[in-house]
N, C-alpha and C positions, 0 to 999 in steps of 0.2 A: 629586690626592693631594698634590702638592708644595705647592699653596696651603694646604691644610689643615695640613700640617706646619709651614709658616711661621707660620700663624695660631696654632697650638698653642705654638710657641716664643715668639712675642710675648706670648701670654697668660701663659705660665709666667714669663717675665721680669718682666711687670707685677705678678703676684702676689708673686713673690719680693722685688721692690723694696719693695712696700707692707708686706710682713711684716717685712723688715729694718728699715724705718723705725719700725715699731711697737716692735720689740725695742730699738732704739737709744733711743727715747723713754723706754721703761721703765727701761733701764739708767742713764739720766741723771736719773731721779727719786730721791726719798729712800727709796723702798720697798726691802725686802729683796729680793735678786736671786734669784728662783725661776724662772729661764729654762727649766729642764727641763720643768716642768709646762705652761708656755705653749707650748713646742715640741710637746709631746704633744697639746695641745688643737688647735693649728693643723693638724697633720698629720691628726688624726682628722676635723676639720671639712672639710678640703680633700678628703679621700677620700669623706666622706659626701655632699658637694655636687658630686662629680665629674660633669662633663658638663652641668650645669645652668647656664643663663645668666639674667641679669636682663633686663628689657624694654629696657634701654639697650644690650644686646648683650655686656656684659662678663661674665666668669665670676662665678658667684654668690658664691664665696668672698671676692670683693672687698668685699662688703657687711659680713660679720662682721668682717673686718680693719678696715674703716673705723669700725665701731661701737666696736671695742676701742681704736682710736686715739683717738677722741673721749673715751672713758671714762678713758683713761690721761692724755692730754695736756691736755684741756680741763676735766676734772673732778678729776683727780688720784687715781684709784683704782689699786689694786695688782694682784698676780698672780691672786688668786681672781676678781676682777671681770673681768680681761682674758680669762681662760679661759672664764668664763660668757658673755662677749660673743662670743667666737669660736664658742661652741657654741649660741648662743641660738635658732637656727632649726633645729637638728638634729632635735629631737623632733617639731617641728611638720611639717617638710617631708620627713623621711626615715623609714625603718622602725625607727630606733633609738628606744628608750623612755627614760623618766626613770630606770628601774631600771638600764638599760645605762650611763647617764651616772654614776649613783651607784657602780656596781661598778668603773668605770674611773677616775673622777676624784674620788670621795668624795661624802658626803652633802651637804656645804655647797654645792659647785658645782651638784650636781643640784637642790637646793632652789631656788637662784636661777634656774636654767634653767627649771624647772617653773613658777615664778612668771611667767616671761617668755613662756611658751607660750600662744598664743591657744586659746580653747575655744569650743564652740558649745552652744546650749541652756542649761539651767540654771534658776535660781530664778524667772525671769520667765515660765515657761510656754512654750506652743507658739509664741507670737508674741514670743519673747524678743528683746531687743537683744543680739546677740553682743558688740557693742562694750561695752555697759554691764557685761555679765557678765565679759568679759575684764578690764575695768578693776577690777571688784570683786575678782577673783582676784589681780590685781596688788597691790591694796591689802592684801589678806589676807596675802600673802607679804611685802609691804613692812613690815608691822607687826612681823615677826620679823627682817627684814634689810633695812635701808634701801637697800642696794646694788641691789636689784631695780629700784626706781624710777629710780635714777641711770643704770643701763644702759638701761632703757626710754627714758629721755629722750635718751640717746646714739643709740639706734636710731631714734627719731622724728626727731632732728636730721638724721641721714644720709638718711633717707627724704625729708625735706623738701628737702634739698640736691639730690636726684636726682629730684624729682617731675615734671620736665619730660617724662619718658618715658611718663607715665600718661595715660589718657584724661581729658577735662575733668570728667566726672561723678566720677571717682575723685579728681581733684585737689581738687574742691570738698569732697568727703567728708573727705579727709585734712587739708586746710587748715583746714576748719571744726572738726574734732575737735581739731586742734592748738591753735587759738585758744581753744577752750572749755575744754580740760582741761590739755594739756601745757605751754603757755606759763605759765598760772597756777601749775601745779605747780613749774616751774623757778623762778619768782619766789619761791614759798613756801619753796623750798629754798635761796634766796639765789644762784641761778645767773643772775646778771644779764645777762651777755654772751649766754648761750644763750637766755634768755628773749627778749631783743631780736631775736636772729637768727630764732627761731621765729616771732615776730610779723611781722617784715618779710617773711619768705619766704611765710607764709600770705597776707599782704596783697598780695604781688606776683601771686599766683594768683587771688585772689578779686576784686581790683580793679586789674587790670594798668595801665589808663590813668591812674588816680589815682596809683598807685605811681610810674610813669614820670614823671609831671608833677612830683611832689614831689621825686624824685631830681634832676630837671633844675633845679628851683628851688634846691635846696640846693647843687648843683654851681656854679650861677651866682652864689651868695652867698659862695662859699668865700673869695675874695680879700677881700671886704668884712668877713666875720666874722673873718678873720685880723688885719685892721687893728684892728678893735674889741678883739680879744683882746690884741694887743700893747700898744695904748694903755692899756687897763684894767689890765694886769698890771705895766707898767713901774714905777709908783710903789710897788706892793706888793713887788716884788722888791728895790727899793732899801731899803725899811724892814726887810724880813726879813733881808737881808744884814747890815744894821747890828746887828740883834738877835742875830746868830749862829745863826740857825735853819737846819737842814739840811732842804731842801724840794725839791719838784718841783711845777710848775704845769702842768696839762693843760687843754686845751679839750675840752669834751664837747658834741658836736652832737646835738641831739634826733633820734631815729630817725624815718623816714618814717611808720611805723605809729602811733607815739606822737603825732606831729603831727596825723595824719589823725583819730585818735580824739578828740583835743582839739577839733578843728574840728567834728566831729560832735556831741560831747557838749555843748560850750559854744556851739554855733551861731555860730562865729566864722570869719573868713577867715584865710588863711595870714599875711597882713600883720598881723593882730591878735594873733598868738601871740608873747609877749614873751620866752619862755624857750627859744628855739631854741638859743641859746648859753649854756652854763653853764661856770663856772670851777671846776676841782677842784684844791684845794691839798692835797698829800700830803707829810707831814713824817716824818722818821726819829726814832724815840725808842726807846732801848734799855730803858727802864724803863716797864713797862705801867702802873704806879701813877701815873706823871706824864703819861700821854697826855691825859687830860681837861683838866688844867690848861694844857697846851701848846695844845690846841685853842682854849681861851678866850683865851690870850695872842695867838694868831694872829688871832682874831676881833676882839680889842681894837685891834690894829694896823690891820686892814682897815677897821674902822668909824671909826677916827680919820681915815682918808683919804676914805672914801666914806660918805655917810649911809645907814644901814640902814632897810629898810622895817619899821615897828613890828609888823605883823601877819604877817610872813613869816619868822619864826624857827622852826626845827624842831630840837629837841634830842633826838637819839637816842643820847646818850652814856651817861648814867646808867641809862636804861631803853631798851635796844636793841629793835629790832623782833623779832618772834617768829622770823624767819629769821636772827637774829644780826647784822643790819645795824647798824653804829654810825657816826655822823657828826654833824657840826653843820652845818645848812643855814641860810643867811641870804640875803637879797636886798638888794643895794646899788645905789644910784643912781650911775651913771657920769657922767663929765664931759659926755657928749653928751646927757644927759637921759633915758637909757634904763636900765631896771632890768636888773640882771645877777644871776643866781642863783650863789651861791658855796657850794661844798661843802668842808668842812674835815675831814680824817681822817688818821690815822696810816698808816704803811705796812702794819701788821698789819690795821687796819680796812679798808684798800683791798683787800688780798688776799681778805679775807672777803667784801667787797662784790662782788667779781668772781666768786668761786667758791663763796661761801656756806659752810655748815658743811662741805661736801665738801672744802674746802681744808684742813680740820683733822681730819677723821675718820681715825683710825688704828685699824685693827682688831686686837684682841688675840685670843688663843685663845678659841674659843667664840663669836666674832662680836660681842663687846661693844665699845661705842664708848668713845673716850677721855673723860675726865671733863669737859674743857672744853666739849664739845658735848652731853654726855649729858642734862643737865637740860632744856634747851629742846626737844631732839629727842624725849625721852621724853614730854613734855607733848603734843606734836603727835601722836605715834604713839598715845597713850592716847585722844585724841579720835577718831582713825580707828577704833580698836578699838570704841569705844562706838557709832559709826555702823554698823559692820559687824555688831555683835551684834544690831541691830534694823533690818535693811535695809528700804528702801521696796519695796513689791510692784511698783511701776511703774518702768520703766527710766529715763524722763525725770525722775521724782521723785527717784530714787536719785542720778542725776548732779547734779541741782539741790541735793540735800542735801549732797553732797560739796563742791560749789562754794560753798555758802552761807556757810560760815565758815572753811573751811580756806584759802581764797584771799582772804579779805576784808581790807580795810584795818583797821588796829588803832587802838584808843584805850587809855588807862590809866584805870582806875577804882580809887578808894581805899576800903578797908574802914574801919570805925570805929576799928580798932586801928592804922591808918596803913599797912597792907600794900597794895602796888601789885599790881593784877590786870590782865593783858592781856586785852582783849575785842575782838570784831569791831566795826568802826564801825557805827553805827545800831542797836546792841543796846538792849534794853529792860530795865526792872527785873526782869521775869520771867526773861529770859535770864540775868541776873546771879545771880538766886536759884538757878536750876538749876545754874549753873556752880559755885557754892560747894558745894551738896549737894542731892540729890534731895528730901530731906525739906523743906528750905527752899522749894524750888520748888513742891512739891505743896501746901503750906499757906500760900503767900504771899498776903497781902491788900493789899500796897502797900509803900512804902518812905519813908524820910526821905532826901532827896537834898539835901545841903548844908543840913541841918536843916529842910527844908521838906517837908511831906507831899505825896506824889505817888502816882498809881495804878500798877498793874502794867504798863500800856501805855506809861508814860513813857520816852522815848528818852534814853539817857545820853550825856553829853558827856565828852570827855577831861578828867581832873582832878576829876570829880565824886566827892564822898565819899558813900557809899551805905550805909544801914543798912536791912536787910530786916526787914519787919514780918510776923509770921505769926499764924495762929489754928488751934487744933487742929480746929475744926469746918469749916475750909475744905477743899475738895477740888477736883480738876481739873475745869474746865468746857470744853465743846467749843469755845466761842468763843476760848479761850486760844490756839489755833493762830494766830489773827490777830495776837496780841501777841508771838509768839515769832519771832525771826529767826535764832537759832543752831541748828546741827544738833543739838546736845546737848539743848537745851530742846524743840525740835520732836519729836525722837525719844522723849524721856521722856513728853511729853504724849500722843503718839500711842499709845505702848505702854500707858499707863494707860487711855486711852479704849478701846483694843482689848480690854483685859481686861474692861471694863464691857460692851463691845459683844458679847463672846462669850456673856454671859448673856442679853442681849436677842436675840441671833441665835438662841439655843436656843428662846426663847419664840416668835420669829417663825416658825421651822420648824414648831413645833407648831400654830400658828394657820393656817399655809399648808397643812399636811397636812389639817387639819380642813376647810378650804375646798374642797380638791380632792375630798375624800371626799364632801362634800355635793353637789357638781355632777357626781360620778361620772366624774372625769377623772384621768389619770395626772399626778403632779407631776414630769414629765420636763423636760429642759433646754429644749426648744422652748417649752413652755407657760410656764415660769418666765421665759424671755427675753421672751415677749410681754408679761408683766406688768411687767417691768423697763422696757421701752420705753414702755408705757402711762403709767407714773409718772415717766418721764425719769430713771431711775436708771442710773448708770454701771456698776454691778456687782451681782451677786446678793447679795453680803454686805451692801451698802448698802441694798438693797431689804428683806432679811430683818430688818435692824436697825430700819428704819423701821416695818415691820409689828409687830415686838416692842415698840417704843415707842408703838404705837397712833397714830403719825403717819399711817399708811396703814391704813384700814379696808376690808378686802376685801368688795366688794358686787356690785351688779347690773352695773356697768360692767365690772368684772373678769370676771364670768361671761360677759358678751356678747363680750368680747375673746377668751376661750378658746374659746367655742362658735362664733365667727365670726358672731354675730348682731349686726350693726351697728345701733345705734339710728338711727331715721329722724327725725333732728332736727338743728337747727343745731349745727355743731361736730363732726359725725360724723367729719370727716377726721382728728381727733386720735386716733381709735381704730385708724388704719391707719398706724402709725409707720414701717412699712417702705416706704411710698410715698416716692420721692425726687423732689423738685422742684428743678430747677436753673434759675437765672435768669441770662440773658446779654443784655446790652444792653437791660435793662429789659423783656424779653419773657419771660413765663412759658413754660417748656418743658412738654411733655405729661408728666404723672407716669408713671414706669415702675415696674412691680412687679418684673419680672425684671431683674437686673443682670448684664450680660455682662462678664466680666473682660476688661480691656484687654490687648493684647499690646504690650509695650514693648521697643524695641531700645536698651539702655543705652549701646551704643557710639556711637550717633548723637545729637547734640543735638536737642532739640525746636525746631521753627521756629515762632515766634510771629508769625503774620500775620493778615490780615483773614479768611482762610478757616478757619484753625485755632483762632482765639481762642475760638470757641464751645465747644470741647472741654475748655477749662481753667477752673479757678476762680482768681480773683485774690484773694490774701491780703488780708483786711480790716484787718489790723494794720499792714502796711507800705505798702500801696497802690502797687505798682510800676507804672511807665509805661515806654513805649519809650524806650530810652536808658539806663535803669538797668541795672546788672549784676544779673542774675537767675539763678535755678535753679528746677527743678521738683521737687516731692515727690510720689511715687506711693504711694497708700495700699495698694497690693498687689492691688486689685480693680478699681475703676472710676473713681477720681478722681485727677486731677493738679492740684495747687495750685501757682501761680506765686508765688514770694517774691523780695524783694530778697535778695542774698547776705548782707547784714549784718543782715537781719531777726532779731529776738530769737527768734522761733519757729523760723526756719530754722537758727539757730545751735545750738539744742537738738537739732533733728532730725539735723543733720550729725554731732553727737557721739553720739547715741543710736541712730539708725537710718539710718546713712550709705549702706547698700546700696540704699535707695530714693530716693537723690538722683539727679536727672537734670540734665545740662547743658541750657541753653536759650539761644537767640539770637533777638533781635528782627529782623523783616523787614517792618515796617509802612510804609505809604505815606500817612500822614496822612488816612486815610479813617475811622478810628475815634477817638472821643473817650474819654479816660480821666479820672476824677476826680482832682484834686490840690488841696491846701490850702496857702495862703500866709498867713504871719503878718507883719504890717506894724507897725512902731513909728515914731512921729515926734512932731513938735511940733503940738499942736492949734491949728488956725487955720481961720478961716472959708473955706470953699470947698475944703478938702483932699479931702473925700469926693467932691465933684463932679469934681475933677481926676483922682482915682483911677478912678472909673467912666468918665469920659470917655476916658481912655487905653485901658481895657479894652474898652469898647464901640466907640468911634469909630475909634481908631487900629488896634487889634489884632483887633477883631471876635471877642472872647472871650466865651463864655456864662458868666455868673455864676449858680451854683446856690444859693449861700447867702452872706450877709454879716452878720457880727456886729462891732460896734464899741463900744469903751468908752473914756471919757476921764476922766482924773483928774490934778489938779494940773498942767494944761497939757500933759500927755503923752497921746497916744491910742494904743490898740492895736486892731488890726483883724484878723479872721480871715476869709479869703475862700475859698470852695470854688468851683473853676473846672472847666470841661471843656477839656482840652488834648490835643494829639496826641502830644507826646513831651517829652523833657527840654529840647530846643532851644527849644520854646515857653516853658517855664518860665524859661529863661535870658533870653530876649528880653523877657518880661513884667517880670522883676525889674530888668533893665537900664533899661527905659523908666520903671518906677515910681520908680527911684532918681533920675531926672532932676527929680522934684518936690522942691524944696529943703527942704520941711518933713519929708520922709520920711528917716529916719536908718538904717532897717534893713528889709530884705525877705528872708524866708527861706521855703523850702518846708518844710512840716512833715510 
């Protein structure tokens, strides 16, 4: 009993210190001092979570305190948000309801807490993704009060900081969801520091070896980078001092995840990344109207010392990013022959860059935002509302729609009247038409871009002047979905098509009922599903629309399928779509009619070895091999698919159906071969191909499955499909191929 008492006293002291630190942080902020309501929320939450501990072993109340601390200190929110953060898990984890919170703390705090409360089930049906549904509810509440998402990001940041106590499959789910949704959200809200920390924490759990290796490389370069920074900035400081500029110069080192992403996306090595070091020049300016002029004055001084790169100038001063970011970016050639990125911004711009709009949001009575942030924020919230008004029926589609343009990079497009419109990068003429007005989008036939006629599929570039062309006789076509990239355009097109589909669906139902009446069978779910599988339709609605459009004519094959009278002719197997045929190691398994659900222990990682590999399917998109960081996805019945952790499909699954993610570890012993593809580039020379095949066949005894080679203007590019045992084989092959002097690059694809 004595030990318990000591433990309780230690816990009480820890909780008290954490809460006092929160109160001190709040009192040192610029917010009005409403400590009484915070005390009330803390005591209520502490009592509600009494006796509950986190997986780490600490009292549960430490989590709400930590979330409130982040919301206050790192995002800059006030008493209402701090109270909501302290109470955010009360409704979900205790017997208290949202009505109880409203009665005790008022409607506003209760509304925020309700938006933060996870829910199950919902609009996606029985197989709903609770993650997607929770995120939808979060956005719905956020569109009324932005503080909901800011507290949710604080909650996610603390969960990521304490993720080590979770099982591996939970780590992959939470880290994947963070990279797919919450880091882009933080970026979109201008929370740059938090975005980088979320990315790096996720990276450290998904790819621990690569993360550790990059951290070690950056640590080893610290002294070298400091020397480069000092040498580069010394002449700048001298000239700025002469000009009487009040300034501060900081070094910005690229984060591990950002470096790794660039290595993956650009297919470059660590040594080929030029912008690991950036120089940030922050100047003090009391007059906002003079900030832009001073930015360009500093740029003029810097470019008189170092030659600027003509194509790497980024001006976000006159037209800030949608998250409020303002700065002038340029890339200058240092005396050592290396390019250095330089970011120039005022102290006000720097505050906004680090904390986003959140640094400036001051809430008035009724939850209205201050005028300086209202315009951009309202535009973004309006886009969210438009998506939520017409949500996708599928969980992954819904999350994709949210990601599609809320988190995209931005370009500026100019109207014929000279107005600047912010659009997502890679948007098309059709996207721009729908962005201006639904009528323009619906009747769009093309556009004049920079006075040249282009089709609706034309991809716009930043600075393009666009005049939309319309026709009253034009209407939305189904193939338009391929030309739309923004959530707004896709949503409007799909809504208009669904309106047309409803009429066709009604016709399809009538034709289907007539068909079942003719063959004297019930139009029940089992029979309709048989026909859907027969015609490879993903849903009944899609099938009924196809029947209504006469793309499917119900006939003898459909009758045979319903009556189980299989035609005795070639191709009969396609009338038994429920037969499952799995292929492992190029050997066809025996078709199984009955599928026995697998029993999975989520607490234990899958062991991938020579004996177990036959039970799993290898993702045909990312082609993982032993040595890759991998995970498993269980379909809930009988199939487990192995993906690379950074696979695009796996990223979506982690965010939309994370409860079916399984940890997986390799334990192979070079007895199974796996397919891998290499891409090789080099100088075309007589005998190069012979040298490549010689190394692969004679030195390494590697089996080549396929080889394609193309040569143009003295440069050759080859793609080789090989059979390898693991990642070490790939490294050895690449190392040996690079010894051929004509070969300049070898990458696994």
